C-alpha positions, -999 to 999 in steps of 0.1 A, spaced: -100 918 30 -114 893 5 -143 903 -17 -165 879 -37 -191 890 -63 -214 863 -76 -235 865 -108 -253 844 -133 -283 833 -113 -319 836 -124 -351 817 -130 -349 784 -148 -371 753 -155 -363 719 -142 -337 702 -165 -323 736 -175 -288 749 -172 -271 780 -157 -235 791 -154 -226 810 -122 -195 832 -120 -176 845 -90 -151 874 -92 -127 871 -63 -105 899 -49 -80 880 -29 -43 879 -25 -26 848 -40 -59 835 -54 -43 805 -70 -30 791 -37 -65 788 -22 -91 761 -26 -123 778 -37 -159 766 -31 -194 772 -40 -220 771 -12 -257 775 -13 -285 782 12 -322 774 6 -350 789 26 -353 773 60 -320 754 55 -284 757 67 -257 768 43 -244 738 23 -211 731 7 -218 723 -30 -185 721 -48 -147 727 -43 -118 733 -67 -84 730 -51 -52 749 -57 -40 720 -78 -72 718 -98 -88 688 -81 -125 689 -76 -150 676 -50 -188 677 -51 -217 671 -27 -236 639 -35 -267 659 -44 -250 677 -74 -223 651 -84 -226 644 -121 -247 675 -128 -225 705 -117 -189 713 -127 -167 738 -108 -137 754 -125 -114 783 -120 -94 809 -141 -64 819 -120 -53 846 -144 -87 863 -140 -93 855 -103 -126 838 -113 -145 807 -102 -173 792 -122 -201 767 -116 -217 750 -146 -251 737 -135 -269 712 -157 -301 692 -153 -312 715 -126 -337 702 -100 -363 721 -80 -343 712 -49 -314 732 -63 -333 764 -57 -311 785 -33 -289 815 -30 -254 806 -42 -222 820 -28 -185 815 -35 -158 817 -8 -127 800 5 -130 763 13 -109 767 44 -116 796 68 -142 814 46 -139 851 46 -168 877 45 -197 865 24 -208 883 -8 -244 890 -17 -248 857 -35 -268 850 -67 -303 835 -66 -311 804 -85 -348 796 -87 -358 763 -104 -395 760 -110 -421 749 -135 
């Protein structure tokens, strides 16, 4: 089964930047659209960004212009560059398939505070 291991989170001040990484153990990784999701305390899991098999990207309105999703098919990796972070971005971040998500990894915590 698929396995996702997220890393790169940590504490950061508003306006700061972080780069999240996701190592994916999945068959034919390059054929799947991959996404980053996040879940803040007291909120539902939210779709943040998607990179398709063809390289196209989509972002939620709340992060558009600030976050960039990318992938390295040779390494089975997905990345999320996070710039100009807001306090509202505080959440646990997860990577998974865009369509029919598999089992969830442990995620990586991003905490934006002054």
